C-alpha positions in Angstrom: 38.4 -9.6 27.8 37.1 -8.1 24.6 39.1 -5.5 22.8 36.1 -3.2 23.0 36.8 -2.6 26.7 40.6 -2.2 26.4 40.3 1.6 26.3 39.1 1.5 29.9 41.3 -1.4 30.9 43.7 0.9 32.8 41.0 1.6 35.3 40.7 -2.0 36.5 43.0 -4.1 38.7 44.9 -6.9 37.1 44.3 -10.4 38.2 47.8 -10.7 39.6 48.7 -8.9 42.8 52.0 -7.5 44.0 53.1 -7.0 47.6 51.8 -3.5 47.5 48.3 -4.5 46.5 46.4 -4.7 43.2 48.5 -4.3 40.1 47.1 -1.4 38.0 47.8 -1.0 34.3 50.3 1.7 33.8 49.9 4.3 31.1 49.9 2.3 27.9 48.9 4.8 25.2 48.4 2.0 22.6 45.3 0.9 24.6 43.8 4.3 23.9 45.1 4.0 20.3 43.3 0.7 19.9 40.0 2.0 21.3 39.8 5.5 20.1 42.6 6.9 17.8 42.5 3.8 15.6 39.0 2.3 15.9 39.2 0.1 12.7 41.9 -2.0 14.4 39.1 -3.6 16.5 37.5 -5.0 13.4 40.0 -5.2 10.6 43.5 -5.0 12.2 45.7 -2.6 10.1 43.6 -2.7 6.9 41.3 0.3 6.6 37.6 -0.1 7.0 35.3 -0.3 4.0 35.6 2.6 1.6 33.5 5.7 2.0 32.1 7.4 -1.1 34.9 9.6 -2.3 34.1 13.1 -3.7 34.5 13.9 -7.3 36.0 15.1 -9.6 39.0 12.7 -9.4 41.3 11.1 -11.9 39.8 7.7 -12.6 42.7 5.2 -12.6 40.3 2.4 -13.6 39.9 4.1 -16.9 43.7 4.3 -17.4 44.7 0.7 -16.8 44.2 -2.7 -18.2 45.7 -6.2 -17.8 48.6 -5.0 -20.0 51.1 -2.2 -19.5 49.1 1.0 -20.3 49.3 2.7 -23.6 47.9 6.1 -22.7 48.9 9.6 -23.9 51.0 11.6 -21.4 48.4 14.4 -21.6 45.7 12.3 -19.9 46.8 13.3 -16.5 47.6 16.9 -17.4 44.0 17.3 -18.7 42.4 15.9 -15.5 40.8 18.5 -13.2 42.6 19.9 -10.2 41.4 18.1 -7.1 40.6 20.0 -3.9 40.9 18.2 -0.6 38.5 20.8 0.8 35.7 18.5 -0.5 36.6 15.8 2.0 33.9 15.2 4.5 36.3 13.8 7.2 39.8 12.4 7.6 38.7 8.8 7.4 38.0 9.3 3.7 41.6 10.4 3.0 43.2 6.9 2.8 40.9 6.1 -0.1 41.5 9.5 -1.7 45.2 9.0 -1.3 44.8 5.6 -3.1 42.9 7.2 -6.0 45.3 10.1 -6.4 48.4 7.9 -6.0 47.5 5.0 -8.3 47.9 7.0 -11.6 51.3 8.2 -10.6 53.4 5.0 -11.3 51.6 4.7 -14.6 52.5 8.3 -15.6 56.1 7.8 -14.4 56.5 4.6 -16.4 55.3 6.2 -19.6 57.3 9.4 -18.9 60.5 7.4 -18.5 59.9 5.6 -21.8 59.5 8.9 -23.6 61.9 11.2 -21.8 64.3 8.9 -20.0 65.5 9.6 -16.4 63.9 13.0 -15.8 60.2 12.8 -15.0 57.7 15.4 -13.8 54.4 14.8 -12.1 51.9 17.5 -13.4 50.8 20.1 -10.8 47.1 19.2 -11.1 47.8 15.8 -9.6 51.1 16.6 -7.7 49.6 19.4 -5.6 46.4 17.7 -4.3 48.3 14.4 -3.9 51.0 16.2 -1.8 48.4 17.9 0.4 46.5 14.7 1.1 49.7 12.9 1.8 50.8 15.6 4.2 47.5 15.4 6.0 47.9 11.6 6.4 51.6 11.9 7.4 52.6 9.7 4.4 55.0 10.4 1.5 53.4 11.1 -1.9 53.9 7.7 -3.5 51.8 4.6 -3.6 52.5 2.8 -0.4 51.6 -0.6 1.2 48.9 1.4 3.1 47.4 2.6 -0.1 47.7 -0.4 -2.4 46.8 -3.1 0.2 45.3 -1.7 3.4 42.9 0.7 1.8 42.4 -1.0 -1.6 39.6 -3.5 -1.0 35.9 -4.0 -0.7 33.6 -7.0 -0.3 31.4 -7.9 -3.2 28.9 -9.2 -0.7 29.1 -7.0 2.4 27.9 -9.8 4.5 30.0 -12.5 2.9 33.4 -13.9 4.0 36.8 -12.4 3.7 38.0 -14.7 0.9 39.5 -14.4 -2.6 36.1 -14.9 -4.2 34.4 -12.1 -2.2 37.2 -9.5 -2.2 38.0 -7.1 -5.0 40.3 -4.2 -5.5 39.0 -0.6 -5.5 41.8 0.4 -7.9 44.0 -1.8 -10.0 47.3 -1.6 -11.8 48.6 -3.5 -14.9 49.0 -7.2 -14.3 45.4 -8.6 -14.8 44.4 -11.3 -12.4 47.9 -11.5 -11.0 47.9 -7.9 -9.7 44.5 -8.6 -8.0 45.9 -11.8 -6.5 49.1 -10.1 -5.3 47.2 -7.3 -3.4 44.4 -9.5 -2.2 46.7 -12.3 -0.8 48.7 -9.6 0.9 45.5 -8.3 2.4 44.6 -11.8 3.7 48.0 -12.0 5.4 47.1 -8.7 7.1 43.7 -10.0 8.1 45.1 -13.3 9.4 47.1 -11.2 11.9 44.1 -9.6 13.6 44.1 -12.0 16.6 47.8 -11.3 17.1 47.4 -7.5 17.0 44.5 -7.8 19.5 46.6 -9.9 21.8 49.6 -7.6 22.0 48.0 -5.3 24.6 47.1 -8.4 26.7 50.8 -9.5 26.6 51.9 -6.0 27.7 49.3 -5.8 30.4 50.3 -9.2 31.7 54.0 -8.3 31.8 53.3 -5.1 33.7 51.0 -7.0 36.2 53.3 -10.1 36.5 50.5 -12.3 35.2 52.4 -15.2 33.5 49.2 -17.1 32.7 47.6 -14.2 30.8 50.9 -13.6 28.9 51.1 -17.3 28.0 47.6 -17.5 26.6 48.1 -14.3 24.6 51.4 -15.5 23.2 49.7 -18.7 22.1 47.1 -16.7 20.3 49.8 -14.7 18.6 51.7 -17.8 17.4 48.5 -19.2 16.0 47.9 -16.0 14.1 51.5 -16.1 12.7 50.9 -19.6 11.4 47.7 -18.3 9.8 49.7 -15.5 8.1 52.1 -18.1 6.6 49.1 -20.1 5.4 47.6 -17.0 3.7 51.0 -16.2 2.1 51.0 -19.6 0.5 48.1 -18.5 -1.7 50.5 -16.3 -3.6 51.5 -19.2 -5.7 47.9 -20.0 -6.7 46.9 -16.4 -7.6 50.0 -14.7 -9.0 52.1 -15.6 -12.0 55.8 -15.1 -11.3 56.6 -13.7 -14.7 53.8 -11.2 -14.5 54.9 -10.1 -11.1 58.5 -9.8 -12.1 58.0 -8.3 -15.6 55.0 -6.0 -15.0 53.8 -5.5 -11.4 57.2 -4.7 -9.9 57.8 -2.0 -12.4 54.9 0.0 -11.0 55.8 -0.5 -7.4 59.6 0.3 -7.6 59.4 3.9 -6.6 62.1 6.6 -7.3 64.6 6.0 -4.5 67.5 3.5 -4.7 66.2 2.8 -8.2 68.9 3.3 -10.8 66.3 3.5 -13.5 65.2 6.8 -11.9 68.4 8.1 -10.2 67.2 11.7 -10.3 63.9 11.0 -8.5 60.5 12.6 -9.4 59.7 16.3 -9.8 56.4 17.2 -8.1 55.4 20.2 -10.1 54.0 23.0 -8.0 55.7 21.7 -4.8 59.4 22.2 -5.5 61.6 22.5 -8.5 64.1 19.8 -7.4 63.3 16.1 -7.8 62.3 14.1 -4.7 63.1 10.5 -3.9 60.7 8.0 -2.3 60.8 4.3 -2.0 58.2 2.1 -3.6 55.6 0.0 -1.9 57.2 -2.9 0.1 56.3 -5.6 2.6 58.6 -3.8 4.9 56.0 -1.0 5.1 53.5 -3.4 6.7 53.3 -2.7 10.5 52.8 -6.3 11.4 56.4 -7.6 11.6 57.5 -4.3 13.2 55.0 -4.9 16.0 56.2 -8.5 16.4 59.9 -7.5 16.4 59.3 -4.9 19.1 57.2 -7.2 21.2 59.7 -10.1 21.1 62.8 -7.9 21.3 64.3 -8.6 17.9 67.3 -6.3 17.2 68.3 -6.1 13.5 71.7 -5.6 12.0 72.6 -1.9 11.5 71.9 -1.6 7.7 68.7 -3.7 7.9 67.6 -1.9 11.0 68.1 1.5 9.3 66.1 0.4 6.3 63.2 -1.0 8.4 63.2 2.2 10.5 63.0 4.3 7.3 60.1 2.2 6.1 58.1 3.3 9.2 57.9 6.8 7.5 55.7 5.1 4.9 53.2 3.9 7.4 50.1 5.7 8.7 50.9 7.8 11.8 48.7 5.7 14.1 50.6 2.5 13.0 53.9 4.2 13.8 52.6 5.3 17.2 51.6 1.8 18.0 55.0 0.4 17.1 56.7 3.1 19.2 54.4 2.4 22.1 55.2 -1.3 22.0 58.9 -0.6 21.9 58.7 1.5 25.1 57.1 -1.2 27.2 59.0 -3.5 29.7 60.9 -6.3 28.0 58.7 -9.4 27.3 61.8 -11.6 26.8 63.2 -10.4 30.1 59.9 -11.1 31.9 59.9 -14.7 30.4 63.4 -15.3 31.6 62.6 -13.9 35.1 59.5 -16.0 35.5 61.3 -19.2 34.5 58.0 -20.9 33.6 58.2 -23.8 31.2 54.8 -23.1 29.6 55.5 -19.3 29.3 59.0 -20.0 27.8 57.5 -22.5 25.4 54.8 -20.0 24.3 57.4 -17.3 23.8 59.7 -19.6 21.8 56.8 -20.8 19.7 56.2 -17.2 18.6 59.8 -16.9 17.7 59.6 -20.1 15.7 56.5 -19.1 13.9 57.9 -15.7 13.1 61.0 -17.3 11.7 58.8 -19.7 9.6 56.9 -16.8 8.2 60.1 -15.0 7.2 61.6 -18.2 5.7 58.4 -18.7 3.6 58.7 -15.1 2.5 62.2 -15.9 1.3 60.7 -18.8 -0.6 58.1 -16.5 -2.3 60.8 -14.0 -3.2 62.9 -16.7 -4.8 59.9 -17.8 -6.9 58.8 -14.4 -7.9 62.0 -12.4 -8.2 65.2 -14.6 -8.1 64.1 -17.3 -10.6 62.5 -14.9 -13.1 65.6 -12.7 -12.9 67.7 -15.6 -13.8 65.4 -16.3 -16.8 65.6 -12.7 -17.9 69.4 -12.9 -17.8 69.4 -16.1 -19.8 67.2 -14.6 -22.5 69.5 -11.6 -22.8 72.6 -13.8 -23.2 70.8 -15.8 -25.9 69.7 -12.6 -27.6 66.1 -13.7 -27.3 64.9 -10.9 -25.0 61.6 -9.5 -26.3 58.4 -8.1 -25.1 56.8 -11.4 -25.8 58.7 -12.8 -22.8 57.0 -11.1 -19.9 60.1 -11.3 -17.6 62.1 -9.3 -20.2 60.0 -6.2 -19.6 61.6 -5.5 -16.2 64.6 -3.2 -16.2 67.9 -4.9 -15.5 68.4 -2.4 -12.6 65.6 -4.1 -10.7 67.1 -7.6 -10.7 67.5 -9.0 -7.2 66.1 -5.8 -5.8 63.0 -5.4 -3.7 60.3 -2.8 -4.6 61.4 -0.8 -1.5 64.9 -0.6 -2.9 66.6 -3.3 -0.7 69.0 -6.0 -1.8 66.2 -8.4 -1.3 67.7 -11.8 -0.5 70.5 -10.8 1.7 68.2 -8.5 3.5 65.5 -11.1 4.2 68.0 -13.7 5.3 69.7 -11.4 7.7 66.4 -10.3 9.2 65.3 -13.9 9.6 68.6 -14.9 11.3 68.4 -11.9 13.7 64.9 -13.2 14.7 66.6 -16.5 15.7 68.8 -14.6 18.1 66.0 -13.9 20.6 65.3 -17.7 21.0 65.3 -19.0 24.6 66.5 -22.5 25.7 63.6 -24.8 26.0 62.7 -28.2 27.3 61.2 -30.2 24.4 58.3 -31.4 26.7 57.4 -27.8 27.4 57.3 -26.9 23.7 55.1 -29.9 23.1 52.7 -28.9 25.8 52.6 -25.3 24.4 52.0 -26.5 20.9 49.2 -28.8 22.0 47.6 -26.2 24.2 47.6 -23.3 21.7 43.9 -23.4 20.8 42.8 -19.9 19.8 39.3 -18.7 20.8 38.6 -17.7 17.2 40.3 -18.9 14.0 40.3 -16.1 11.6 42.0 -17.9 8.8 41.0 -21.4 7.6 43.6 -23.1 5.5 41.4 -25.5 3.6 38.5 -23.2 3.0 40.9 -20.3 2.3 38.6 -17.6 3.6 38.0 -15.4 6.6 34.6 -15.6 8.3 33.1 -12.1 8.4 31.4 -12.8 11.8 34.8 -13.3 13.5 35.4 -9.5 13.3 
């Protein structure tokens, strides 16, 4: 069944029957979310659709940045015109307006800290419209994953593939080719997950209808998509230089909460006199793994769970609603145990295995891009050779071993991965082999060797 008809799926009987007659889809509001409240999900998953023309006047971040850390006068933002959100044509433009308003903020904050130290003020002519747009979107006024990744892309050739050669950023930050690579590879991970996001309602419908065959097929599709996400993440090594990420890019994504470089937070002039604290952009702000965790029944340790729950406040409201809707559905893991089907159990366990593999590879990436460069920076300081010529030396010592969202990165990621393992189910090896061999998705969105996404699959 195509996703286009999911909005009306609740009107049709399921293929499975109960003793009382046809099994009807119960009220699953995410189906309506997919079909009406969040229409771009049908085509792009969580990434926003192509950018609309955005009204002017606006601050032009592309004029303020280069491949090196910016050297711009602090007055450049103060002299920008005050932006009015009344010029917006419709709400769908707001994610891109939020991106354009939010991208100069970390540049201003970084320069402000160099000049004035810990206390930093965002001028009212940017703070006020940025606050209003963020309130309208239900997002905090800071550059989030939804801004920097999900809304920050376009195709050079509109009819061409989703690949690194055909995708470009709408707005960039310091870091040259590496910052483009970081955001574009992350976008490819999001796009590789499209088949999984589309399959989640099918899993839930199947559970509610007692249709083990449908659930099995949908879980196989999800596990294939998870593998595609890991393959996409591997491109990070080809397109991002670890020293540039550690010494430049992270500085602009670190936010002003749980960041000892900015313990006082940021003053949004014209909003309130007291500083406010917000976490920087983080992979934990992606809705993908939250959806998978809720679907599979992964329960995180208290501190990790609290951090992940807080990161949902940095997601678009429709994403949060989808995650919440999934969490309220009958237990998939309980259904798998009750059915006691070898193929169904194998399909469920394969999803758990692929999710663990994705999280393990993320740990590998963090080690390469944070842990190892941090060790290099410490070595340079001990030797007295720390200088701006060594890119890793540019990052504040307070950011060592810390994620851009403010978490203690390695312990957090390993704990989250290990809790994923806890939902595993006992499995006959023959059943797992059958499931692995039988998991042939209808469409492969991500091609490992060609490293692109075919536009006609959406």
